[in-house]
C-alpha positions in Angstrom: 89.0 109.0 93.9 92.2 107.1 94.3 92.6 105.3 97.7 95.9 104.2 99.2 94.1 101.6 101.3 91.4 99.1 100.5 90.7 98.8 104.2 91.5 100.7 107.3 90.8 98.9 110.6 90.3 101.0 113.7 90.2 98.8 116.7 91.9 96.6 119.3 95.2 94.8 119.4 95.5 92.1 122.1 97.9 89.3 123.0 95.7 86.1 123.1 96.7 83.8 126.0 95.1 80.5 125.0 94.5 77.3 127.0 92.7 74.2 125.8 90.3 72.6 128.3 88.2 69.5 128.4 85.4 71.6 129.8 85.0 75.0 131.2 85.1 75.3 135.1 82.0 75.9 137.1 82.0 78.6 139.7 84.6 77.9 142.3 86.0 75.0 140.4 89.6 74.5 139.1 90.3 72.4 135.9 93.6 71.5 134.3 94.3 72.8 130.8 96.9 72.5 128.1 100.2 74.4 127.9 99.7 78.1 127.5 100.0 79.5 124.0 100.5 83.2 123.2 99.2 84.5 119.9 98.7 88.0 118.4 95.0 88.8 118.5 92.4 91.5 119.2 89.5 92.1 116.9 91.1 95.1 115.2 94.5 93.4 114.7 92.8 90.2 113.6 90.8 92.0 110.9 93.8 93.8 109.6 95.9 90.6 109.2 92.9 88.7 107.7 92.4 91.4 105.1 96.1 91.7 104.3 96.4 87.9 103.9 93.6 88.0 101.3 95.5 90.7 99.4 93.9 93.9 100.6 95.9 97.0 101.0 95.4 97.3 104.7 96.2 99.8 107.5 95.6 99.6 111.2 94.8 102.4 113.7 95.2 101.0 117.2 97.2 101.4 120.4 99.5 98.9 122.1 101.8 99.1 125.1 105.5 99.6 125.1 106.1 95.9 126.1 106.8 92.5 124.7 103.1 91.9 123.8 103.1 95.1 121.9 106.2 94.1 119.9 104.6 90.7 119.2 101.5 92.5 117.7 103.5 94.9 115.6 105.6 92.1 114.3 102.6 90.1 113.2 101.1 93.1 111.4 104.3 93.8 109.6 104.7 90.1 108.6 101.2 90.1 107.1 101.9 93.3 105.1 99.7 95.7 107.2 100.7 99.4 107.3 101.3 100.1 111.0 102.1 103.8 110.8 98.7 104.3 112.5 99.6 102.1 115.5 100.3 104.2 118.6 102.6 102.9 121.3 102.4 103.5 125.1 99.9 104.8 127.6 99.1 101.4 129.2 100.1 97.8 128.9 99.0 96.0 125.7 95.5 94.5 125.9 95.3 90.8 126.8 92.6 88.2 126.0 92.3 85.1 128.2 90.8 82.3 126.0 89.7 78.8 126.8 89.0 76.5 124.0 87.0 73.2 124.5 87.3 70.1 122.3 84.4 71.1 120.1 86.3 74.3 119.1 84.0 76.7 121.1 85.8 79.4 123.0 85.2 81.6 126.0 87.1 84.9 126.3 87.8 87.5 129.0 89.5 90.7 127.7 91.7 93.1 129.7 91.6 96.2 127.3 94.8 97.8 128.5 96.1 100.2 125.8 93.0 99.7 123.7 91.0 101.7 126.2 93.4 104.6 125.6 92.7 104.9 121.9 90.9 108.2 122.0 88.8 110.5 119.8 91.8 112.8 119.6 93.8 109.9 118.1 91.1 109.5 115.5 91.2 113.2 114.6 95.0 113.1 114.3 94.6 110.2 111.9 92.2 112.1 109.6 94.6 111.8 106.6 94.8 108.1 107.1 91.0 107.8 107.2 90.6 109.9 104.1 93.0 107.6 102.1 90.9 104.5 102.9 88.1 103.1 100.7 86.5 101.2 103.6 86.8 101.7 107.4 86.0 98.9 109.8 85.6 99.1 113.6 84.6 97.0 116.6 83.8 97.8 120.2 87.0 96.6 122.0 87.9 100.3 121.9 85.9 103.1 123.5 82.5 103.8 121.9 83.3 107.5 121.8 86.3 106.7 119.7 84.1 104.7 117.2 81.7 107.6 117.2 84.5 109.9 116.2 85.5 107.6 113.4 81.9 108.0 112.0 82.2 111.8 112.3 85.5 111.8 110.6 84.5 109.7 107.6 84.7 111.5 104.3 81.9 111.2 101.7 82.4 108.0 99.7 84.1 106.0 102.4 82.2 103.0 103.6 81.8 102.1 107.3 81.6 98.5 108.6 80.9 97.9 112.3 81.0 94.7 114.3 79.5 95.6 117.6 81.5 93.2 119.7 81.4 93.1 122.7 77.9 94.5 122.2 76.9 97.9 123.6 74.0 100.3 123.0 74.8 102.2 119.8 74.2 105.9 119.2 71.8 106.7 116.3 74.6 108.4 114.3 76.8 105.3 114.5 73.9 103.0 113.5 73.1 105.3 110.5 76.6 105.0 109.2 76.8 101.2 109.3 76.9 99.7 105.8 76.7 97.0 107.0 76.3 96.3 110.7 77.9 92.9 111.1 76.9 90.8 114.2 76.2 87.3 115.5 73.0 86.1 117.0 74.1 87.0 120.6 75.0 90.6 119.6 71.7 90.9 117.6 69.7 89.9 120.7 71.6 92.4 122.9 71.1 95.3 120.5 67.4 94.5 119.9 66.8 93.9 123.6 64.4 91.1 122.7 64.6 89.1 119.5 61.3 89.6 117.5 60.5 86.0 116.6 62.7 82.9 116.1 63.8 83.6 112.5 67.0 85.6 111.8 65.1 87.2 108.9 62.9 88.8 111.6 65.9 90.0 113.5 67.5 91.5 110.4 64.4 93.6 109.6 64.1 94.7 113.2 67.8 95.8 113.1 67.3 97.7 109.9 64.5 99.7 111.6 67.2 100.9 114.0 68.9 102.8 111.2 71.8 100.9 109.6 71.9 100.9 105.8 72.5 97.2 105.8 72.8 94.3 108.2 74.8 91.0 108.1 74.0 88.3 110.8 76.5 85.5 111.1 75.0 82.1 111.9 78.0 79.9 112.5 77.8 76.6 110.6 74.5 77.9 109.0 76.4 80.6 107.1 75.1 84.2 107.2 72.1 86.3 106.4 72.2 89.7 104.7 69.6 92.4 104.6 69.7 95.7 102.8 67.5 98.7 103.6 67.5 100.3 100.2 66.3 97.1 98.4 64.3 95.6 101.3 65.8 92.2 100.5 66.9 89.5 102.9 69.2 86.7 101.6 70.6 83.6 103.3 74.1 82.7 102.4 75.0 79.0 103.2 78.3 77.9 104.6 80.4 75.0 103.3 80.5 72.0 105.7 83.8 71.8 107.6 85.1 70.2 110.8 85.6 73.1 113.3 88.8 72.9 115.3 88.9 76.5 116.8 86.4 79.3 116.2 88.8 82.0 117.7 89.0 84.9 115.2 86.7 83.4 112.6 84.2 86.3 113.0 87.1 88.7 112.5 88.2 86.9 109.3 84.6 87.0 108.1 84.2 90.7 108.7 87.6 91.6 107.1 86.8 89.5 104.0 83.3 91.1 103.7 84.7 94.7 104.1 87.4 94.1 101.5 85.0 92.6 98.9 82.5 95.4 99.4 85.3 97.9 98.7 86.1 96.1 95.5 82.5 96.6 94.4 80.9 93.3 95.2 77.2 93.4 96.1 76.5 92.5 99.7 75.3 88.9 99.1 78.3 88.1 97.0 80.7 89.7 99.5 79.0 87.7 102.3 79.3 84.5 100.3 83.1 85.0 99.9 83.4 86.0 103.6 81.6 82.8 104.7 84.2 80.7 102.8 87.0 82.6 104.5 85.4 82.0 107.9 84.9 78.4 107.2 88.6 77.9 106.4 89.6 79.8 109.6 87.7 77.5 111.9 89.5 74.4 110.6 92.8 75.8 112.0 94.0 76.6 115.5 94.6 80.2 116.7 93.3 83.5 115.4 95.7 85.1 113.0 97.5 81.9 112.3 94.2 80.4 110.9 93.5 83.1 108.3 93.6 82.0 104.7 95.0 83.6 101.6 92.7 84.4 98.7 94.1 81.4 96.7 93.0 79.1 99.5 89.4 80.2 99.3 89.3 80.4 95.5 89.0 84.2 95.3 88.1 85.5 91.8 
């Protein structure tokens, strides 16, 4: 089948309000930070921009407010070459993420979902044609879980589904069964498992596979990633290049977008993860989310 899009991202679009801090405040404490910076963000919008920067034919299904933040987000998608015909406008203010970044590059984030919470199963059904024209569909959990479930129910045969369960939530069996792969970090894995079975990520991946996804990818920060496939019963570690991290904001989104794109091109899961690790490694060396995403040339894409 001929697809118009290599990747359709169904997910959130936020304005990222970022402040650098020397340390995070304790309860009841006030600390001074840097000047406020406003960037286009949100896991869905980030993934779409990251994929388009790499050269993927990308579309976004999301909802933003009819406000300045919404216009900022649409402009950033257009600039990256993302098809925004699926972006709905109105219903609530654009989502906002409040982000603090410490000197090590680690971040803490509080999200006000806004319009993201109004992306409904009805919106997904109305976008059935867009979904049917997409080789891979990627989603996250900054939109309602019932909307993600509707995406799974709408998927045509042959379209691959990639889910990053962030922020983590209990997942219905039908959603887990569609994931190929389920992409998550150590914290998200611990939440979904309820209790990590042993200290090794290899043990976590096998336990996650028993919950029903077709494959699992666990991101391990500077240690790279681990991939596990149910059909082959193999677990493979993928190392990361050594880099000096400046800002980890959006790095996981860049990883997931790169992974989904390469899987759609026909890469096996370990090879796709190896490419995605390189993309994520470049992203953490630059400030911001979407501003940090590399092109294919910058990561030596074949």
